[in-house]
C-alpha positions as CSV (number, residue, x, y, z in Angstrom):
1,M,82.2,102.1,-158.2
2,R,80.0,101.4,-155.3
3,S,76.3,102.8,-156.0
4,L,73.3,103.1,-153.9
5,V,69.6,102.9,-155.3
6,T,67.2,104.3,-153.3
7,G,63.6,103.0,-154.1
8,G,65.8,100.1,-156.5
9,A,62.9,97.2,-156.5
10,G,60.3,99.7,-157.6
11,F,59.5,100.4,-161.8
12,V,62.3,102.7,-162.8
13,G,64.6,101.7,-159.7
14,S,64.5,98.2,-160.8
15,H,65.8,98.9,-164.3
16,L,68.6,100.7,-163.2
17,C,70.1,98.4,-160.9
18,E,70.2,95.9,-163.5
19,A,71.9,98.4,-166.1
20,L,74.5,99.2,-162.8
21,V,75.0,96.0,-161.9
22,A,75.8,94.8,-165.8
23,R,78.5,97.5,-165.9
24,G,80.3,95.8,-162.7
25,D,78.9,98.3,-160.1
26,D,78.7,97.2,-156.4
27,V,74.8,97.9,-156.4
28,V,73.1,98.2,-152.9
29,C,69.1,98.5,-153.5
30,V,67.6,99.7,-151.0
31,D,63.3,99.5,-150.8
32,N,60.7,99.8,-148.3
33,F,58.3,97.6,-150.7
34,Y,55.4,100.3,-150.4
35,T,55.5,100.2,-153.9
36,G,58.4,98.5,-155.0
37,R,58.4,94.1,-155.4
38,R,61.2,91.8,-154.5
39,A,60.4,90.5,-157.9
40,N,61.1,93.5,-159.6
41,V,65.1,92.6,-159.0
42,A,65.0,88.8,-159.4
43,A,67.2,89.1,-162.0
44,V,69.7,90.4,-160.2
45,A,69.2,89.1,-156.5
46,D,71.9,86.4,-157.1
47,A,75.1,88.9,-158.5
48,P,77.6,89.1,-156.3
49,N,77.7,92.3,-157.1
50,F,74.0,93.5,-155.9
51,E,72.9,93.7,-151.6
52,L,69.0,94.8,-151.3
53,I,68.1,96.4,-148.0
54,E,64.7,96.4,-146.8
55,H,64.7,100.0,-145.2
56,D,62.6,103.1,-145.1
57,V,64.7,106.6,-145.9
58,N,62.4,108.6,-143.4
59,T,65.0,106.5,-141.0
60,P,68.7,107.7,-141.6
61,L,71.0,105.6,-143.3
62,A,74.8,105.5,-143.0
63,L,76.7,103.8,-146.1
64,E,80.3,104.0,-147.9
65,V,78.8,104.7,-151.2
66,D,80.8,106.5,-154.5
67,R,77.1,107.7,-155.9
68,V,73.3,107.4,-154.9
69,F,70.5,107.7,-156.7
70,H,67.4,108.8,-154.9
71,L,64.4,107.1,-156.3
72,A,62.8,106.7,-153.5
73,C,59.1,108.3,-153.3
74,P,55.7,107.2,-154.5
75,A,55.1,108.4,-158.1
76,S,51.7,107.8,-159.1
77,P,48.9,110.0,-158.1
78,V,47.2,106.4,-156.8
79,H,50.0,105.8,-154.6
80,Y,51.2,109.5,-153.7
81,Q,47.8,110.7,-152.8
82,R,47.1,107.5,-150.5
83,D,48.9,108.9,-147.5
84,R,50.0,112.3,-148.3
85,I,51.6,113.3,-145.2
86,W,54.0,110.5,-145.4
87,T,54.7,111.2,-149.5
88,L,55.7,114.6,-148.8
89,R,57.5,113.5,-145.1
90,T,59.1,111.0,-147.9
91,A,59.9,113.6,-150.4
92,V,61.2,116.4,-147.9
93,L,62.5,114.5,-144.9
94,G,63.6,111.1,-147.2
95,T,65.8,113.7,-149.4
96,M,67.2,114.7,-146.5
97,N,68.8,111.9,-144.9
98,V,69.9,111.1,-148.4
99,L,71.6,114.0,-148.8
100,E,73.0,113.9,-145.3
101,L,74.3,110.1,-146.4
102,A,76.2,111.7,-149.1
103,R,77.8,114.6,-147.3
104,T,78.8,112.1,-144.6
105,A,80.3,109.3,-147.8
106,K,81.4,112.4,-150.1
107,A,79.0,110.5,-152.6
108,R,78.1,112.5,-155.8
109,V,74.0,112.1,-155.6
110,L,71.5,111.8,-158.0
111,I,67.6,113.5,-156.8
112,A,64.8,112.5,-158.8
113,S,62.5,114.9,-159.6
114,T,59.5,115.1,-161.6
115,S,58.0,117.1,-164.5
116,E,55.3,118.0,-161.8
117,V,57.4,120.8,-160.5
118,Y,56.0,122.5,-162.9
119,G,52.4,121.9,-162.4
120,D,49.5,122.8,-164.7
121,P,52.5,124.5,-167.2
122,L,51.7,127.8,-168.6
123,V,55.0,127.6,-170.7
124,H,55.1,125.4,-173.1
125,P,57.5,122.7,-173.6
126,Q,58.3,123.0,-170.2
127,V,62.2,124.6,-170.4
128,E,64.3,123.8,-166.7
129,T,64.3,127.9,-166.5
130,Y,60.5,128.1,-166.2
131,W,59.1,127.7,-162.1
132,G,55.6,126.2,-162.9
133,N,52.3,126.4,-162.2
134,V,51.7,124.3,-158.8
135,N,48.8,124.2,-156.8
136,P,50.0,124.2,-153.2
137,I,47.0,123.2,-151.3
138,G,45.8,120.5,-154.0
139,P,45.5,116.9,-154.0
140,R,48.7,116.8,-156.0
141,A,50.6,119.3,-153.8
142,C,52.3,116.5,-151.8
143,Y,53.9,115.0,-154.7
144,D,54.7,118.7,-156.3
145,E,56.1,120.4,-153.6
146,G,57.6,117.6,-151.7
147,K,59.7,117.1,-154.8
148,R,60.2,121.3,-154.9
149,C,61.4,121.1,-151.8
150,A,63.4,118.1,-152.3
151,E,65.2,120.1,-155.2
152,T,65.6,123.1,-152.8
153,L,67.4,120.9,-150.4
154,T,69.7,119.3,-152.5
155,V,71.2,122.9,-154.0
156,G,71.4,123.8,-150.2
157,Y,73.7,120.7,-149.6
158,A,75.6,121.4,-152.8
159,D,76.1,125.1,-151.5
160,Q,76.2,124.6,-147.8
161,H,78.0,121.4,-147.8
162,Q,79.4,121.6,-150.9
163,V,78.1,117.8,-151.8
164,Q,78.3,116.8,-156.1
165,T,74.6,116.9,-156.7
166,R,72.7,116.1,-159.8
167,I,68.9,117.0,-160.5
168,A,66.4,114.8,-162.8
169,R,63.0,115.9,-163.8
170,I,61.2,113.0,-164.7
171,F,58.8,113.2,-167.2
172,N,55.8,110.1,-168.3
173,T,57.7,107.2,-168.1
174,Y,56.4,103.7,-168.9
175,G,57.3,99.8,-169.3
176,P,57.6,96.3,-168.3
177,R,57.4,96.2,-164.7
178,M,54.9,99.1,-164.0
179,D,52.4,98.2,-161.1
180,L,49.1,96.5,-162.6
181,D,47.0,99.1,-160.3
182,D,49.8,101.6,-161.5
183,G,47.1,104.3,-161.5
184,R,49.1,106.1,-164.6
185,V,47.7,106.2,-167.7
186,V,50.1,103.9,-170.0
187,S,49.3,101.3,-167.4
188,N,45.4,101.7,-166.7
189,F,45.1,102.0,-170.8
190,I,46.7,98.6,-171.1
191,V,45.8,96.4,-168.1
192,Q,41.7,97.7,-169.4
193,A,42.4,96.9,-173.1
194,L,43.6,93.2,-171.9
195,R,40.5,92.8,-169.2
196,G,38.3,94.0,-172.3
197,E,36.9,97.0,-170.4
198,A,36.7,100.5,-171.9
199,L,39.3,102.5,-171.4
200,T,39.1,105.4,-169.2
201,L,39.6,108.9,-170.5
202,Y,39.2,112.1,-168.4
203,G,37.4,115.0,-169.7
204,D,37.7,115.0,-173.3
205,G,40.9,113.2,-173.2
206,R,42.7,116.2,-175.3
207,Q,45.0,116.8,-172.8
208,T,48.9,115.4,-174.0
209,R,51.8,113.9,-172.4
210,S,55.2,112.9,-173.5
211,F,56.4,109.2,-173.1
212,C,59.7,107.8,-172.5
213,F,60.5,104.3,-172.3
214,V,62.4,103.0,-169.3
215,T,65.2,102.0,-170.8
216,D,66.2,105.3,-172.3
217,L,65.3,107.0,-168.7
218,V,67.9,105.0,-167.5
219,A,70.9,105.8,-169.9
220,A,70.2,109.4,-168.9
221,L,70.0,108.8,-165.0
222,I,74.0,107.4,-165.6
223,A,74.6,110.0,-168.0
224,L,73.7,112.5,-166.0
225,I,75.3,111.6,-163.0
226,E,78.3,110.6,-164.7
227,T,79.1,114.3,-165.7
228,P,81.9,116.3,-164.5
229,S,80.4,119.1,-163.1
230,D,76.7,120.0,-162.0
231,P,74.7,121.2,-164.4
232,G,71.6,122.2,-162.5
233,P,67.9,120.6,-163.4
234,V,68.0,118.5,-166.6
235,N,64.6,117.7,-168.1
236,L,64.6,113.7,-168.5
237,G,61.7,112.4,-170.9
238,N,60.9,111.9,-174.9
239,P,59.4,115.4,-175.9
240,A,56.9,113.4,-178.6
241,E,54.0,114.4,-177.8
242,I,50.3,113.3,-177.8
243,T,46.8,113.1,-176.5
244,M,45.3,110.5,-174.7
245,V,42.3,110.5,-177.1
246,E,45.7,109.3,-179.5
247,L,47.0,106.8,-177.0
248,A,43.8,105.2,-176.0
249,A,43.5,104.2,-180.1
250,A,47.2,103.0,-179.9
251,V,46.5,100.9,-176.9
252,L,43.7,99.3,-178.2
253,A,45.0,98.7,-181.5
254,L,48.4,96.7,-180.4
255,T,46.1,95.1,-177.6
256,G,43.4,94.1,-180.6
257,A,41.2,95.0,-178.1
258,T,37.4,96.1,-179.4
259,S,36.1,97.7,-175.5
260,G,36.9,101.4,-177.6
261,T,36.4,104.1,-174.1
262,R,34.4,105.7,-171.6
263,H,35.3,109.7,-170.1
264,Q,34.7,110.5,-166.8
265,A,35.3,113.8,-165.2
266,A,39.0,115.2,-165.1
267,P,41.1,115.5,-161.6
268,I,41.7,118.0,-159.9
269,D,44.9,120.4,-161.1
270,D,45.3,117.6,-163.9
271,P,47.8,119.1,-166.5
272,A,46.3,120.1,-169.9
273,R,49.8,120.3,-171.5
274,R,53.1,118.5,-170.7
275,R,55.9,118.0,-173.1
276,P,60.4,118.2,-172.1
277,D,62.5,120.7,-173.9
278,I,65.3,118.4,-173.4
279,T,67.9,120.5,-175.3
280,K,69.8,120.6,-172.6
281,A,69.7,117.1,-172.0
282,Q,71.2,116.8,-175.5
283,R,73.4,119.3,-175.5
284,I,75.3,118.2,-172.1
285,L,74.8,114.1,-172.1
286,G,74.3,113.8,-175.8
287,W,71.3,112.1,-175.0
288,T,68.2,111.7,-177.0
289,P,65.0,108.4,-176.4
290,Q,66.2,105.6,-179.0
291,V,62.5,103.7,-178.6
292,E,59.5,104.3,-180.4
293,L,56.1,104.5,-178.3
294,A,54.8,101.8,-180.3
295,D,57.6,99.6,-179.9
296,G,57.8,100.4,-176.4
297,L,53.9,99.6,-175.9
298,R,54.4,96.0,-177.1
299,A,57.2,95.2,-174.4
300,T,54.9,96.8,-171.6
301,I,51.6,95.0,-172.9
302,A,53.4,91.7,-173.1
303,D,54.6,92.1,-169.3
304,L,51.8,93.4,-168.1
305,G,49.6,90.4,-170.1
306,A,52.0,88.5,-168.7
307,R,51.2,89.5,-165.3
308,L,47.3,89.6,-165.5
309,D,47.3,85.8,-166.8
310,P,50.6,83.7,-165.7
311,T,49.5,81.0,-167.7
312,S,49.6,83.1,-171.1
313,S,52.8,83.0,-173.4
314,A,52.3,86.5,-173.8
């Protein structure tokens, strides 16, 4: 099996590449290093069944592969709001180029969508049949609407060109190799705690998220692309819901930091609640997250701590 992973040197993509290499797949990793890092794939860089290509998916690419995992797109607000037009272009044109590659190669393709397609949801927990509550002109729209359009393109290629497609709606994911300046709450809290800074809570901190450890997500992505028929969009995430106040307390306890918290105004369109209904994933994939939050946070703290202080043994 020859697998292409776009965005393969990113946080999730690098863990996916490692898992596929370990399974014996021939893996082609494509990344333009906008948010990815070569260091993320250092562990497999010399493997005989791994190839790294520097390329931006906004430019068409032709490869002979059996399956495609399309993860290329900035996924954190700090990164995707840096250049909103480019983010939207990547989500739409980049996805179209990848779907064209899959059509030409007759490859099965998995599109990494997001829980952001639900916006600030009015249905809780979120099920795949929910159409969402998205502000099309807000600061998050480049990503939210970009991914919604990517799903539309994916369904179009399946219907019009008989491309074998899978859509993964990925909820909050965390773990080793998150960027130090990732802008997402887990890495923000950990880096602030390790630096002795107060942890930033937005609004009253009572908004909720559900956090899936990266190895659990990777297992789900592989299971989804291997389903014999297209099940439609599938939520992938951990349904254990936690407030940001509770998450901050957990990070402070696990790091031993005494810096406390501070409050800032909530960002525009920040979702109040976020939790996936994973009934479909459990039924179709036989998948349920295995890593407990405390264990995943410990692993993430160790990784981020070692990168903040390379001389540390953490």
